[in-house]
C-alpha positions in Angstrom: -7.4 10.3 -3.9 -8.3 12.3 -7.0 -10.9 10.4 -9.1 -11.4 10.7 -12.9 -13.7 8.9 -15.1 -11.7 6.8 -17.5 -11.6 8.4 -20.9 -13.3 6.7 -23.9 -10.1 5.2 -25.0 -9.1 3.3 -22.0 -6.0 1.2 -22.7 -5.3 -1.8 -20.6 -1.8 -3.1 -19.7 -0.9 -6.5 -18.5 2.5 -6.5 -16.9 5.0 -9.2 -16.3 8.7 -9.1 -15.5 10.0 -9.3 -19.1 7.1 -8.1 -21.2 3.9 -6.1 -21.1 0.8 -6.5 -23.3 -1.3 -3.4 -24.4 -4.9 -3.8 -25.6 -8.0 -1.7 -26.2 -11.0 -1.7 -28.6 -11.1 0.7 -31.5 -14.4 0.7 -33.6 -15.3 -2.8 -32.2 -11.8 -4.1 -33.3 -9.3 -5.3 -30.8 -6.0 -3.5 -30.8 -3.2 -5.5 -29.2 0.6 -5.5 -29.0 3.3 -6.9 -26.8 6.5 -5.0 -25.8 9.6 -5.6 -23.8 9.4 -4.3 -20.3 12.4 -1.9 -20.7 13.2 1.5 -22.2 13.4 -0.1 -25.7 9.9 -1.5 -25.2 8.7 1.9 -24.0 10.0 3.6 -27.1 8.4 1.0 -29.3 5.1 1.6 -27.4 5.3 5.3 -28.1 5.8 4.7 -31.9 3.0 2.2 -31.8 0.7 4.7 -30.3 1.7 7.5 -32.7 1.0 5.2 -35.6 -2.6 4.8 -34.4 -2.9 8.5 -33.7 -3.4 7.9 -29.9 -2.7 11.3 -28.3 -5.0 11.2 -25.3 -5.9 8.0 -23.5 -6.2 6.6 -20.0 -3.7 3.8 -19.3 -4.7 1.3 -16.6 -2.6 -1.5 -15.2 -2.8 -3.8 -12.2 -0.6 -3.3 -9.2 2.3 -5.7 -9.7 5.0 -4.4 -7.3 8.0 -2.9 -9.1 7.3 -4.4 -12.6 5.1 -1.6 -13.8 6.5 1.4 -12.0 9.0 2.5 -14.6 6.4 2.1 -17.3 3.8 4.1 -15.3 6.5 6.8 -14.9 7.2 6.9 -18.7 3.5 7.2 -19.6 3.0 9.9 -17.0 6.0 11.8 -18.5 4.3 11.5 -21.9 1.2 13.3 -20.6 -1.1 10.3 -20.4 -3.5 9.6 -17.6 -2.4 6.5 -15.6 -4.3 4.5 -13.0 -3.1 1.4 -11.1 -5.9 -0.9 -9.8 -6.0 -3.8 -7.4 -5.7 -7.1 -9.2 -8.5 -8.6 -7.1 -10.9 -6.2 -8.8 -9.9 -7.5 -12.3 -10.1 -11.0 -11.1 -13.6 -10.5 -9.8 -14.7 -8.7 -13.0 -13.4 -11.6 -15.0 -15.2 -14.2 -12.9 -18.5 -12.2 -12.9 -18.7 -12.6 -16.7 -17.5 -16.2 -16.6 -14.5 -15.6 -18.7 -12.7 -18.7 -19.4 -9.7 -17.5 -21.2 -6.7 -16.0 -19.4 -3.8 -14.8 -21.6 -1.8 -11.7 -21.5 -3.6 -10.3 -24.6 -7.0 -11.1 -23.2 -6.1 -9.7 -19.8 -5.0 -6.4 -21.4 -8.3 -6.1 -23.2 -10.2 -7.1 -20.1 -8.5 -4.4 -18.0 -9.4 -1.9 -20.8 -13.1 -3.1 -20.7 -13.2 -2.9 -16.9 -12.0 0.7 -16.7 -13.7 2.1 -19.8 -16.7 3.6 -18.0 -15.5 3.7 -14.5 -14.2 6.5 -12.2 -10.6 5.6 -11.5 -8.1 7.2 -9.1 -5.3 8.9 -11.0 -1.8 7.6 -10.2 1.0 10.2 -9.5 4.7 9.3 -9.5 6.0 9.2 -5.8 9.1 11.2 -4.9 12.3 9.3 -5.4 13.3 9.5 -1.7 9.9 8.1 -0.7 10.5 5.2 -3.1 13.9 4.8 -1.5 12.3 4.7 2.0 9.8 1.9 0.7 12.7 -0.1 -0.7 14.8 0.0 2.4 11.9 -0.6 4.9 10.8 -3.6 2.8 14.4 -4.9 2.7 14.5 -4.7 6.6 11.3 -6.7 6.7 12.8 -9.3 4.5 16.0 -9.4 6.5 14.1 -9.7 9.7 12.1 -12.7 8.4 15.3 -14.5 7.4 16.9 -13.7 10.7 13.8 -15.3 12.5 14.2 -18.3 10.4 17.9 -18.7 11.3 17.2 -18.1 15.0 14.5 -20.9 14.9 16.9 -23.2 13.3 19.5 -22.5 15.9 16.9 -23.2 18.6 15.5 -26.4 16.9 17.7 -28.8 18.9 21.2 -30.3 19.0 23.2 -29.3 15.8 26.6 -30.1 14.4 29.1 -27.6 15.6 29.9 -26.4 12.0 26.1 -25.8 11.5 25.7 -23.9 14.8 28.8 -21.6 14.0 27.3 -21.0 10.5 23.9 -20.0 11.8 25.4 -17.6 14.4 27.5 -16.0 11.7 24.5 -15.6 9.5 22.5 -14.1 12.3 25.3 -11.6 13.1 25.5 -10.7 9.5 21.8 -10.2 9.2 21.7 -8.0 12.2 24.5 -5.8 10.8 22.6 -5.5 7.5 19.4 -4.5 9.3 21.4 -1.8 11.3 22.9 -0.5 8.0 19.5 -0.2 6.4 18.1 1.6 9.5 21.1 3.9 9.4 20.5 4.6 5.7 16.9 5.6 6.4 18.0 8.0 9.2 20.6 9.6 6.9 18.1 9.9 4.0 15.6 11.5 6.4 18.0 14.2 7.5 18.7 15.1 3.9 15.1 15.8 2.9 13.1 18.4 4.8 9.7 16.9 3.8 10.8 13.4 5.0 12.2 14.8 8.3 9.0 16.7 9.0 6.8 13.6 8.2 8.9 11.5 10.6 8.6 14.1 13.4 4.9 14.4 12.9 4.3 10.6 12.9 6.6 9.8 15.8 4.8 12.5 18.0 1.9 10.0 18.1 2.5 7.7 21.1 2.9 4.1 19.7 4.4 5.1 16.5 8.2 4.6 16.4 10.8 5.3 13.7 10.3 1.9 12.0 6.5 2.3 11.8 6.9 5.9 10.5 9.2 4.6 7.8 6.7 1.9 6.8 3.8 4.5 6.8 5.8 6.9 4.6 7.0 4.2 2.2 3.6 2.6 1.8 1.3 5.5 1.8 3.8 7.7 -0.1 1.7 11.0 -0.3 -0.8 11.7 2.4 -2.3 14.6 0.4 -3.7 12.0 -2.0 -5.6 10.4 0.8 -9.1 11.8 1.3 -9.7 11.1 4.9 -8.9 9.0 8.0 -11.5 6.5 6.9 -9.9 6.3 3.5 -6.5 5.5 5.1 -8.1 2.8 7.3 -9.7 1.3 4.2 -6.4 1.4 2.4 -4.9 -0.6 5.3 -7.8 -2.9 5.4 -9.1 -2.4 8.9 -12.6 -1.3 8.0 -15.6 -3.5 9.2 -16.8 -6.2 6.7 -20.6 -6.7 7.2 -22.2 -9.8 5.9 -26.0 -9.7 6.0 -28.7 -11.3 3.6 -32.4 -11.3 4.0 -33.7 -12.0 7.5 -31.7 -15.1 8.4 -28.1 -14.2 7.6 -26.6 -11.9 10.2 -22.8 -12.8 10.5 -20.6 -11.0 13.0 -18.8 -8.1 11.4 -15.1 -8.7 10.8 -12.1 -6.9 9.5 -12.2 -6.6 5.8 -8.5 -7.3 5.2 -8.8 -5.8 1.7 -5.9 -3.5 1.8 -2.2 -3.2 2.4 -1.2 -6.3 4.5 2.3 -5.0 5.2 0.9 -1.9 6.9 -1.6 -3.9 8.7 1.0 -6.2 10.1 3.3 -3.2 10.9 0.7 -1.5 13.0 -0.2 -4.4 15.2 2.5 -3.9 17.9 2.3 -0.2 17.7 -1.4 -0.4 18.4 -0.7 -2.6 21.4 1.8 0.0 22.6 -0.7 2.9 22.0 -3.3 1.0 24.0 -0.9 1.3 27.0 0.8 4.6 26.5 -1.4 6.8 24.1 -4.0 8.5 26.4 -6.5 8.8 23.6 -6.2 5.2 22.4 -6.0 3.8 26.0 -9.3 5.6 27.0 -10.9 4.4 23.8 -9.8 0.8 24.5 -11.0 0.9 28.0 -14.6 2.1 26.9 -14.7 -0.8 24.5 -13.7 -3.3 27.0 -16.3 -1.9 29.5 -18.9 -2.7 26.9 -17.8 -6.3 26.9 -16.1 -6.2 23.4 -13.8 -9.2 22.7 -10.0 -8.4 22.9 -9.6 -8.9 19.1 -12.4 -6.5 18.3 -10.7 -3.9 20.7 -7.4 -4.2 19.0 -8.8 -3.7 15.5 -11.0 -0.8 16.5 -7.9 0.8 18.3 -5.9 0.3 15.1 -8.5 2.0 13.2 -8.6 4.9 15.7 -4.9 5.1 15.6 -4.9 5.4 11.8 -7.4 8.3 12.1 -5.0 10.0 14.5 -2.1 9.4 12.2 -4.1 10.8 9.2 -5.1 14.0 11.3 -1.5 14.6 12.4 0.1 13.9 9.1 -2.4 15.8 6.9 -2.6 18.8 9.2 1.1 19.1 9.7 0.5 19.5 13.4 2.1 17.3 16.1 -0.2 14.9 18.1 -2.1 16.7 20.9 -3.8 14.3 23.3 -6.1 17.1 24.5 -7.2 18.1 21.0 -10.7 16.7 21.2 -11.3 18.4 24.6 -10.0 21.7 23.3 -12.2 21.4 20.1 -15.4 20.8 22.2 -14.6 23.7 24.5 -14.5 26.2 21.6 -17.9 28.0 21.5 -20.0 27.7 18.4 
């Protein structure tokens, strides 16, 4: 993703559902104000900034789901630089300085301090249709979890007839809702050329189906902002975590899990499928197994390999070619 160094006036924002706090330091004096998290509050923020003659600034907020999206879009439209950071980074920064106070005002100032002299990725507003895909695929995920809970209740043992009928009605209704969401995604895809092309590219990779493609598009949003296959793997959280210290501590490398847990979960079964049906992943898995690697290590490595393939296909705009590596090696230097 594009990286920029935070401007001298880095303004931190602490977001909640109803309010957001803005804070930064100006001539060693803390500037802070709280606003309503709605259009009225956005207009009030604009007046507050104008009163303080803040024309250029770098606004930074934590990733909080949908709570901060509308504000980020508003600030971007006003011409300000905007960055959205992982809350774990802010928490670690607070703990590293043994900060004992945690209030909304203190958090806004802390975010400002954290970002003031750092290189931060610039946030870009995603296309409306991509946000819609994300909303719908997350809704499908929620419905599937509820359906699983209802099925488990139905199988839990002997139930009163009324309860059994209620559970069956609920399961049918949930399945209908899931089907409607899947239909809505298909309809949206056919209306947007870029979405349709992305789906065709992603599903050309054996192991990646329509649902996985939708999750990838909704969670990654814009592949052009991802620098490499390794960056995509890091975003998902399947890069190795190495723990070594001195001469005595040599822990076995494990998956970092610092990344998008939804994507990680969504790629598990597609990876197993790719290990059976995708010739590149299948051959890669067999080489690892021949070296005696544990099954869990093989699956994680294959997931990482699959993400590199997905990145190559998606970013290049060319469908998956299982013979690509052989063709590339055959080309004379």
